[in-house]
C-alpha positions as CSV (number, residue, x, y, z in Angstrom):
1,M,59.2,-42.1,-7.9
2,S,57.1,-44.6,-9.4
3,S,54.1,-43.7,-11.5
4,S,51.9,-45.7,-9.0
5,A,53.2,-43.9,-6.0
6,S,52.8,-40.5,-8.0
7,N,49.2,-41.4,-8.5
8,L,48.6,-42.4,-4.7
9,L,49.8,-38.8,-3.4
10,V,47.6,-37.0,-6.2
11,F,44.7,-39.4,-4.8
12,A,45.4,-38.4,-1.3
13,A,45.7,-34.9,-2.1
14,T,42.4,-34.8,-3.7
15,L,40.8,-36.5,-0.6
16,I,42.2,-33.8,1.7
17,T,41.0,-31.2,-0.7
18,I,37.2,-32.4,-0.8
19,T,37.0,-33.4,3.0
20,A,34.3,-31.3,4.6
21,P,35.6,-28.9,7.3
22,S,34.9,-29.5,10.8
23,Q,33.1,-26.2,11.7
24,L,30.1,-27.6,9.5
25,C,28.3,-29.4,12.0
26,S,24.9,-30.6,13.1
27,A,21.7,-29.4,11.6
28,H,18.8,-28.6,14.0
29,P,15.3,-27.5,12.8
30,V,12.5,-26.0,14.9
31,V,9.4,-28.3,15.5
32,Q,6.2,-26.3,16.3
33,D,2.5,-27.1,16.2
34,V,1.0,-24.1,14.5
35,T,-2.7,-24.1,13.4
36,S,-3.1,-20.5,12.0
37,Q,-5.0,-20.5,8.8
38,N,-3.4,-17.2,7.4
39,Q,0.2,-18.2,7.1
40,A,2.8,-17.6,4.4
41,R,4.0,-20.3,2.2
42,S,7.7,-21.3,3.1
43,S,10.8,-23.4,2.2
44,S,11.6,-26.6,4.1
45,I,14.6,-26.9,6.3
46,S,16.5,-30.0,7.7
47,G,15.6,-32.8,10.0
48,L,17.1,-34.0,13.2
49,S,14.3,-32.0,15.2
50,C,14.8,-29.8,18.0
51,T,11.7,-28.7,19.9
52,S,10.8,-25.1,20.4
53,S,11.1,-24.5,24.3
54,P,11.9,-22.0,26.9
55,L,15.5,-20.6,26.5
56,G,16.2,-19.7,30.3
57,M,14.5,-16.8,31.6
58,A,12.7,-18.9,34.4
59,S,15.4,-21.4,34.7
60,G,18.2,-19.0,35.2
61,A,20.3,-20.4,32.3
62,I,20.2,-16.9,30.7
63,P,22.3,-14.7,33.4
64,D,21.3,-11.5,34.9
65,S,24.1,-9.9,32.7
66,S,22.2,-10.6,29.6
67,L,19.3,-8.8,30.4
68,T,19.1,-5.1,30.0
69,A,16.4,-2.4,29.6
70,S,15.9,1.4,28.7
71,G,15.3,2.2,32.2
72,S,13.7,1.0,35.3
73,Y,11.1,2.4,37.9
74,D,14.2,1.8,40.6
75,S,16.6,-0.6,41.6
76,S,14.2,-3.0,43.1
77,Y,12.8,-3.5,39.4
78,L,15.7,-3.9,37.4
79,P,15.5,-6.2,34.2
80,S,17.1,-9.0,35.9
81,K,13.6,-9.3,37.8
82,A,11.7,-9.9,34.8
83,R,11.7,-13.8,34.9
84,L,8.6,-15.6,34.2
85,N,7.5,-17.5,37.3
86,S,9.6,-15.6,39.8
87,T,8.4,-13.0,42.5
88,G,10.1,-10.2,41.1
89,W,8.9,-7.8,38.1
90,W,10.7,-5.2,35.7
91,I,8.8,-1.9,36.0
92,C,9.4,0.7,33.4
93,P,10.5,4.2,34.7
94,N,7.5,6.1,36.4
95,E,5.6,8.7,34.4
96,K,7.5,7.7,31.1
97,P,5.9,4.5,29.8
98,E,6.3,5.4,26.3
99,G,9.4,4.1,24.3
100,Q,10.7,1.8,26.7
101,W,12.1,-1.6,25.9
102,I,13.6,-4.7,27.8
103,Q,16.0,-6.9,25.7
104,V,17.8,-10.2,26.3
105,D,21.2,-11.4,24.8
106,L,20.8,-15.1,24.0
107,G,24.5,-15.5,23.6
108,Q,24.3,-17.0,20.3
109,Y,22.3,-17.0,17.2
110,T,19.0,-18.8,17.9
111,A,15.6,-19.6,16.3
112,I,13.2,-17.4,18.1
113,T,9.8,-18.5,17.9
114,G,7.8,-16.7,20.5
115,V,7.7,-15.3,24.2
116,I,5.3,-15.9,27.2
117,V,4.6,-12.5,29.0
118,E,3.1,-11.8,32.0
119,G,2.0,-8.6,33.8
120,H,0.3,-7.4,36.9
121,S,-3.4,-7.8,37.4
122,T,-3.8,-4.0,37.2
123,H,-0.5,-2.7,35.6
124,H,0.3,-4.8,32.5
125,I,1.3,-4.3,28.8
126,L,-1.7,-4.7,26.4
127,T,0.3,-4.9,23.2
128,F,3.9,-5.0,22.3
129,A,6.3,-5.3,19.4
130,V,9.5,-7.1,19.2
131,N,13.0,-6.4,17.5
132,S,16.0,-8.3,17.0
133,S,19.6,-8.2,16.4
134,N,22.3,-10.2,15.5
135,T,25.1,-7.7,17.2
136,G,23.0,-5.6,19.5
137,E,24.4,-2.5,17.9
138,S,22.2,0.3,17.6
139,N,22.0,0.1,13.7
140,D,21.5,-3.5,13.5
141,W,17.8,-3.9,15.1
142,Q,15.2,-5.4,12.7
143,K,11.5,-5.1,13.5
144,L,9.3,-8.3,13.4
145,T,7.3,-8.0,10.3
146,D,4.8,-10.2,8.7
147,R,4.3,-9.8,4.7
148,G,5.9,-6.2,5.2
149,Q,3.9,-5.0,8.1
150,T,5.1,-4.4,11.5
151,V,3.5,-6.9,13.9
152,Q,1.8,-5.9,16.9
153,L,1.2,-8.6,19.6
154,N,-1.1,-9.3,22.2
155,G,0.2,-9.2,25.8
156,H,-2.9,-9.7,27.7
157,N,-5.8,-11.9,27.8
158,G,-8.3,-10.4,30.1
159,N,-6.9,-11.9,33.2
160,S,-3.3,-12.0,35.1
161,Q,-2.4,-15.4,33.6
162,P,0.9,-15.6,31.4
163,V,0.2,-15.2,27.6
164,N,1.8,-17.6,25.4
165,V,2.8,-15.7,22.2
166,T,3.8,-17.3,19.0
167,F,5.5,-15.1,16.6
168,P,4.0,-15.4,13.0
169,V,7.5,-15.6,11.7
170,V,10.5,-17.2,13.1
171,L,13.4,-14.9,14.0
172,M,17.0,-16.1,13.7
173,A,18.9,-13.8,16.0
174,R,21.1,-13.6,19.0
175,F,19.3,-10.5,20.7
176,L,15.4,-10.0,21.4
177,R,13.9,-6.8,22.4
178,I,10.4,-6.4,23.8
179,L,8.8,-3.0,23.1
180,P,5.6,-2.1,25.1
181,L,3.0,-0.3,22.7
182,T,0.2,0.1,24.9
183,W,-0.8,-0.7,28.6
184,S,-3.5,-0.5,31.2
185,Y,-2.3,2.1,33.6
186,S,-1.2,5.6,32.4
187,T,2.2,5.7,34.1
188,Y,3.8,2.6,34.5
189,Y,3.6,-1.2,33.7
190,Y,4.9,-4.6,35.3
191,L,6.5,-7.3,33.0
192,R,7.9,-11.0,33.5
193,F,8.8,-13.0,30.3
194,E,10.3,-16.2,28.9
195,V,11.7,-16.4,25.5
196,L,10.7,-19.5,23.5
197,G,12.9,-21.0,20.5
198,C,15.5,-23.5,19.7
199,R,19.4,-23.2,19.7
200,V,20.8,-23.8,16.2
201,T,24.1,-24.5,14.6
202,S,25.5,-24.8,11.1
203,G,24.8,-27.6,8.8
204,M,20.9,-27.3,8.6
205,I,19.6,-27.0,4.9
206,R,16.6,-25.8,3.3
207,L,15.0,-25.6,-0.1
208,V,14.0,-22.2,-1.7
209,G,12.2,-21.1,-4.9
210,G,10.3,-24.3,-5.1
211,D,6.7,-24.9,-6.4
212,D,6.1,-27.0,-3.1
213,K,7.7,-28.0,0.3
214,W,9.6,-30.8,-1.4
215,S,11.5,-29.0,-4.2
216,G,13.7,-26.2,-4.6
217,Q,17.4,-25.1,-4.7
218,V,19.5,-26.3,-1.8
219,E,20.9,-23.9,0.5
220,I,22.9,-24.7,3.7
221,Y,23.5,-22.6,6.8
222,R,27.0,-21.9,7.5
223,H,28.8,-19.2,9.9
224,H,25.4,-17.4,10.5
225,A,24.6,-16.9,6.9
226,W,22.7,-19.2,4.2
227,G,24.9,-20.2,1.2
228,A,24.2,-22.1,-2.1
229,V,25.5,-25.4,-3.5
230,C,27.2,-25.4,-6.8
231,D,25.6,-27.8,-9.2
232,S,29.1,-29.1,-10.5
233,S,29.0,-33.1,-10.0
234,W,25.6,-32.9,-8.3
235,D,23.7,-36.2,-8.8
236,M,21.0,-38.5,-7.5
237,K,23.2,-39.5,-4.4
238,D,23.6,-35.9,-3.3
239,A,20.1,-35.4,-3.8
240,T,19.1,-38.4,-1.7
241,T,21.1,-37.2,1.1
242,V,19.4,-33.9,1.2
243,C,15.8,-35.5,1.0
244,H,16.6,-37.6,3.7
245,Q,17.9,-35.1,5.7
246,L,14.6,-33.1,5.2
247,G,12.5,-36.2,6.1
248,F,11.3,-37.2,2.7
249,I,11.1,-40.7,1.7
250,E,13.7,-40.2,-1.2
251,A,14.9,-38.0,-4.0
252,L,12.9,-38.0,-7.3
253,E,15.3,-35.8,-9.1
254,A,18.8,-33.9,-8.8
255,K,18.2,-30.6,-10.3
256,T,21.0,-28.7,-12.0
257,G,21.5,-25.5,-13.9
258,L,19.4,-23.2,-11.4
259,S,19.9,-19.8,-11.3
260,S,20.8,-18.6,-7.9
261,R,17.7,-16.6,-6.1
262,E,20.2,-14.0,-5.2
263,S,23.1,-12.6,-6.6
264,D,24.9,-12.1,-3.6
265,R,24.2,-15.6,-2.2
266,P,27.8,-17.1,-1.5
267,I,28.5,-20.6,-3.0
268,V,29.7,-22.6,0.0
269,M,29.9,-26.1,-1.4
270,N,31.3,-27.2,-4.6
271,R,31.9,-30.7,-6.1
272,V,29.7,-32.5,-3.4
273,A,30.4,-36.3,-3.4
274,C,27.4,-37.9,-1.3
275,T,27.2,-41.6,-1.0
276,G,23.6,-41.4,-0.5
277,T,23.8,-42.9,3.2
278,E,24.9,-39.8,5.0
279,R,22.7,-38.2,7.6
280,R,23.4,-34.7,6.6
281,L,24.7,-32.9,3.4
282,A,27.5,-31.6,5.8
283,D,28.7,-35.0,6.3
284,C,29.6,-35.5,2.5
285,P,32.9,-34.7,1.1
286,F,33.0,-31.4,-0.8
287,V,35.2,-28.5,-1.8
288,C,34.6,-25.5,0.3
289,T,34.4,-22.7,-2.0
290,G,35.2,-19.5,0.4
291,S,37.6,-18.1,-2.0
292,Q,36.9,-20.4,-5.2
293,Q,33.7,-19.8,-6.9
294,C,31.3,-22.1,-8.8
295,S,32.7,-22.4,-12.1
296,S,29.4,-22.9,-13.7
297,S,27.6,-20.3,-11.4
298,T,24.6,-22.2,-11.3
299,V,23.4,-24.0,-8.2
300,A,21.9,-27.6,-7.2
301,G,18.4,-28.4,-6.4
302,V,16.2,-31.3,-5.8
303,V,12.7,-32.9,-6.1
304,C,11.9,-35.0,-2.8
305,K,9.1,-37.5,-2.5
306,P,6.9,-36.6,0.6
307,R,5.5,-39.2,2.8
308,P,1.8,-39.8,2.1
309,G,-0.4,-38.5,4.8
310,K,2.4,-37.0,6.6
311,K,1.9,-33.6,8.3
312,Y,4.8,-31.4,7.6
313,S,4.4,-28.9,10.7
314,A,5.9,-25.6,10.9
315,L,8.7,-26.1,8.5
316,F,10.5,-22.8,8.8
317,S,12.8,-20.8,6.7
318,F,14.9,-18.8,9.1
319,H,16.6,-16.5,6.5
320,D,13.0,-15.4,4.8
321,M,11.5,-15.3,8.4
322,S,8.3,-17.3,7.2
323,F,6.6,-20.4,8.1
324,T,3.3,-22.4,7.2
325,S,1.0,-24.3,9.0
326,D,0.3,-28.0,9.0
327,F,-0.7,-29.6,5.6
328,V,-1.1,-33.1,4.5
329,S,0.9,-34.1,1.4
């Protein structure tokens, strides 16, 4: 075989090696208008917006089989009757309101931003908590917390109108469970609800550990987990793609030599080779390091240039489960 033919084969093999796998697909953040003055600072996550909206309780997109509860008053008030804007209700077991719950299986990992709850004018919940889970198994439920404190949410606004409840943090989960804590009538309560959020898939990115919203280590969401990006071959073209995906003007710096925030954070991208024109980091050629760790053990980061006067509204960090209110750069 000639030398030129041999070199061509090597080049072709290299291209095959660094092509991004098809599983790493579109990125979707959550966009929401949040005005609370007491929110935790958070990281930025990727562009290609997906607006928080009803996920299917009222519309019927969530099937009856996805709704379960700890118990019901009788067969006329099953969890499948708890759909907002319907004529039915879920009613907890009579004389046993304590410790009851109703839950929904959303069918896939979802960014859950809140719920709309409705109760009967005289029989309604006053406060409630929510838990979330990726699997629905008994040992997998996580309480909704804010800065380490379990969150109690208001389920009644003084009249019989539905109450729109925005969680102080965004939950990334498949299952959501509502747990009434207090109620207006001593023996039972009525409930209808809707879940608010956004369907998400692999490929979204975020910046973590930075001093502001436009700098930090780059992480990408893949196969239901966050992973880091190795800084091997990391340059301004790669940083430009990241900053553009996050909605910033351009990259000011491609940072290398950063220590990973968490020792168990997997390296899922190595030798990234963007041209700077891609819409998403996931579209760039790279080596997937599922079994091959980053040789330098340090990760990539960026400093982006924000758009003057632009409001960065509710840019969420799903893993850290925190978000920030609007601010102007």
